[in-house]
N, C-alpha and C positions, 0 to 999 in steps of 0.2 A: 504494500500500500504506499509505504514511504517512497519507494522508488518511482511508483506511478505519479505520486504528487510532485516529486522533484522534476520528473520528466515533463509534467504539465506545466510547471512553473517555468522551466527552461524554454519550452515551446512558446509560452506566452511572451517571455522576454524577447525571444528571437523575432516574433511577429511585431512586437512594439518597435524594436530596432529597425526592422525592415520597412514597416509602414512609415515610421518617422523619417527614415532616409528618403523614402519615396515621396513624401509630402514636401520635403526640401527640394527635390528635383523637379516636381511638377510645375511650380511657377515659372521655371526656366524653359521647360520643353513642352508643356501641354498647350494645345491650342484651345482649351476650354476656358480661357480667360475673358471675362466680360469686359468689353471696351478697352482691351489691351492689345498692343501690337505684338506680332510674332517676329522671330528672326527672319531676315530677308531670304536666307537660303532655304528656310522651311517654307516660306511663302512661295518661292519659285518651284520648289519640289511639289507642293500641293497643286499649283496651277498646271504643271506638267502632267501630274497624274490625272487631273480632271479631264484632260484631253486624251492621254495615252490609254487609260483603262477602257473607255468605251470602244476604242479602235481595236484594243487587244481582245475584248469580248466578241466584237464583230468578227475578227479573224478566226478566233477559236470556234465560234459557232458555224461559220461557213466552211471551215476546214473539215467538219465532221461529215458533211455531205447529207445531213438529215433534212435540211431545208432546201427546197428548190430555188435555183437562182432567179426564177421568176418573182419570188417573194422577197428574197434577200440575196442580192448578188455579192460576190466576193469583192475584196478590196482591189484585186487585180482587174476584175471586170469593170469596176467603177473607174479605175485609172485609165483603162483602155478606152472607155466611153469619153472620158475627159480629153484624152489625147485626140480622139476622133473628132469631137466637136471643135477642138482648137484647130485641127488641120483644115476643116471645112470653113472655118471662120464664123460658124454659127454662134459659138459661145461668146465671141467678142461682140458680135452684133447684138445678140440678145441682152447681154450685160450692159452695153452702152445704152439701149433704149430704156431698160429698167432703172439704171442710175439717173438718167435724165428725168424721167417721171417722178422718181422719189425726191430728187434734189429740187426740182421746181415746185412740186407739191408741198414739201416741208418748208421751203423758203417762204411760201405764201402763209403757211401756218405760223411760223415765227413772226413775220411782218404784222400779222393781224393779232395774234394771241398775246404777244408781249405787251404792246401798248394798252390793249384792251384790258388785259389782266391787271396791269399796273393801276389803271384808272379805277377798275372795279374794287380793287383792294384799298385804294386810297380814299375813294369817295363813296360813302354809304348810299347816296342817292343813285349813282350809276349802278351800284351793285343791286340795289332793290329793283331797279328797272330791268336789268338784264339777266340776273341770276335765275329767276324762275323759268324763262324760256330756254335758256342754255341748259338748265337741269332737266328739262323735258326732252329736248332734242338730242342730248348726248346719250340718252338711253335707246334711241332708235338705232338699229344696227346699220352701219354704213353700207354694207353690201345690198341692203334693201333699196338703196337709192340708185342702184345701177340701171334699172329699166328707165327711170325718170332722166338720168344723166344721158343715156344713149338717146332718148327721145329729144332732149334739149340740145345736146352738143354733138350727137352722132357717135361714131365709133373711133374718132380721131383722138388725138392726144388730150384734148381739153377734158373729155369725160373721165379719163383715167386720173389726171392731175386733180380734178375736182373731188373725185372720190377720196383720194388721200387727204385733201383738205378738209372735207366734211368729217371724215373719220378721226381726225386728230386735233382740229382747232379747238373744240369745246373742252376737251380734257386739258389741253395746254393752258387755256384761259383760266380754268379753275385752279390749276396747280400754281400758276403765277399769282393769282389773286390771293390764295392761301398763304403764299410766301410773304406777301405784304403785310399780313396780319401779325407776323412775328417780328416786325420792326419795333424795337423798344420805343414806347411813348415818350420816355425821358429824352431819347435822342431827338425826336421831333420837337419836343417842347424847348430843348436847348437851342435848336436850330432856329426856331421861331424867335426866341429871345435875342439871338444874334442878328436879327433883322432880315432873315431869309424870306423870300416870297414863295408861293406855292409851286411855281415852276422850278425854282432852285431846289426845293425840298424833294420834288418828284425825281429830278434828273441827277442831283448831286448827293442826295442822302439816301432816299428809298431804293432807287434803281441800283446803285453800287452794292447796297446792302443785300439785295435779293439776287444779284447776278449769279452767284454760285448755284443757287436753287434753280434759277431759270435755265442754266446750262444743263444741269442734271435732269430737269423736266424734259428738255428737248432730247437729251440722250436716251431717256426711257421711252418717250413717245416715238422715236425714230423706228423702233421695232414695229410699232403699229403701222407706220407708213409702208414698211416693207411687206407686212402682211397684206395690206390693202392693195398694193401694186400687183402682187401676185394674183390676188382674187380677180382684179380687173383684167389682167392679161389672160386668165383662164376663161373668162367670159367673152371678151371681144378684143382681140389683138392679132396682128400678124407677126410681130416680133416681141421679144421679151422673155425673161426667164420663166414666167408663168405660162406663156405660150409654149415654150420648150417642154415644160412638164406635161402640159396637156397633150401635145403631139406624142411624146414618149409613152404616155399612158394608153393612148389610142392604139399604138402598135406594140404594146407590152414590152417596151424597152426600159425595164426597171433600173438598169445600170445608168441610163441617161437621167432618170428621175433623181437618183441618189447623187450623181455628179452635179446636177443643177442645185439640189438642196445644199450640198457642201459649199458650192460657190456663193450662194446666198448667205450661208452662215459666216464664211470668211469676209464677205463684204460688210456684213453687220459688225463683225469684230473690228474691222478697220474703222468704221464709223465710230464705234464705241471708244477706240483708242484716240481718235481725233478729238472727240468731245472732251476726253480726259486731258489731252494736251492743251486744248483751248482753256479748260479750267485752270490748269497750272500756269499758263502764260498770262491770262487776264485777271486771275484771282489768286495770286501768290499767297496773299495774306490768309486765305481760307483753306489752303492745302497744307496738310501736315508735312 
C-alpha cells in the first residue's frame, strides 16, 4: 500500500512538473492567444499549410482512382486544361473581359457608396431619408435583376456592370455609414471648438478616421463583385470566365471548370493583397 501511495504521489508530481512546463511554453508557441500576434515564421507556415493541405487532399483522392475525372479531375488534368486555354488565348480573353467588368462596376460602387455612406453616417436627416429604402433593396437578390437589366440595357457590358453595382453598392453604403458612427464625439467637439466648418470636419476629420474601415469594406465586398460577374456571364455573355465555365459544363469539361475557378481564386487573392497594400500605404498609422 505504501509503495502504491508513493508511486501515486510521484506520478502526480511528474504530471505537475510536466503541465507546469507546458503552460510556460504555451504562451510562446500556441496560436490560441486572444488578440495576440504569433511569430512570423509560424504565420507563414500556417498560411502555406492552408493552401498546401487542400491540394494534397485533392491529389490523394484523385490518385486512388475511386472518383471519376468527370466529377473530380486530377491536378495534372487541370494543369493540362490551363495550358490548353492559355495556348488558344481563350483564358487571356476571358480573364480580360471579367476583369474589366469587375473593375468598372466596383469603381462605380466606390464612387457612389463612399460619399453617400459618409453623409448618411454624419447627418441623421440623410440617414433617416435613405436608410429605410436601402435596407429594403439590399435584401433583394441581385441576380433577380438580370431579366430587367437585359430588358433595359441589352446583353452588352452595361447590364453586367450594373448587376455588380446593384449587388454591392447598398452593402458598401451601410458599412461606410456604420464606420462613421464610431468616430469619437470628443474628436468632433474639439474640432468644432477649434473653428472647423462642416466641410472640414467631413473631409479632414471623419474621412481620414474611417478610411481604414472603408478600404476593408471594399476589400470584403470585392468578393461579391466577382460572384456577380460570374453569374452575369453564365446567363448572357460571349466572353468571360463565367461564360468559359458555362461552355465547359455544357461539354462536360470539368478540368476547364476547375482551371477557371482556380484563376478566379488567384485573381481574388491578388485583389485582396492590393487592398492590403493600399491600406498600408494610405493608413500607416492604422496598421500594426
